[in-house]
N, C-alpha and C positions, 0 to 999 in steps of 0.2 A: 504494499499499499504506499509505502513512503517512497519507493521509487516511482510509483505511478505519480504521486503528487511533487515529484522532482525535489524531495529533500533529501539532499545528499548528506548532510551532517548527521541526520537521524539514522540514515542508512549505515552509515560508518559506525555509528555508536552501536547499533543493533547487531552488526557484525563482530566487533570487537567484544560485546557483552555475550555473544554466543561462544565465541572462542574461550572467553574467561570460564563460562558455564561447562564447558566441556572438558577443560583442564581440570576444574574442580571436581567434577565427576569423576575423572580417572584417579585422582588422588583419593578420594573418598573410597572408591572400590578398592583401592591397593590395602589402604588401612583397614578396611572391613575384612578383606580376604587374610590379612595378618591376623587379625583377632579371631576369626573363624579357624584358620589352622592352629593357633595357639590353644583356643578352647576345646579342639577337638581331641587333644591330648590330654585334658584334664578330667579326672573323674567327676562325674555328676553325684549330686547328693542323694538321688533317688535312681532306681533301676529303670522305672517307668510310670506312666500315670496310673493312677488307681481308680477313680471314678470314671463313670461314661463322658461327663463334662470334660473332665482332665484330657480324656483320650481324644474326644473331638477337637477340643484346643490345640492339642499336640499336632494332629493331623492337619488343622487347618493352618497352624503356624508353618509347618514344614511346606505345604502347597503355595502359601504367600511367599515364602522365602525365595523358591524356585521360581515363581512368576516374576519377583522384583529383581533377581539377578541370574538369569538362566545361565550366562556365560560362566559365572562363579561355579556353578555346581558342575558344569561340563569338566572343567579343570580339575576339580577335587574329586572327581568320582572315578 
């Protein structure tokens, strides 16, 4: 839209912002992967969920994690 309105300063700022957002996302993913790798080696306080509600919550969390970072799970699996 900014291109159509011939607002070159706005276009430049949006492009710069996009690059910054992409770089930040890469950094967050790298930190998250390091945390995930570290936590995978630590023993949990429980072996598994006990109630039906906990089982459902655990399953839903794993599904959400796979949807949020599909590439992360491909590398660690």
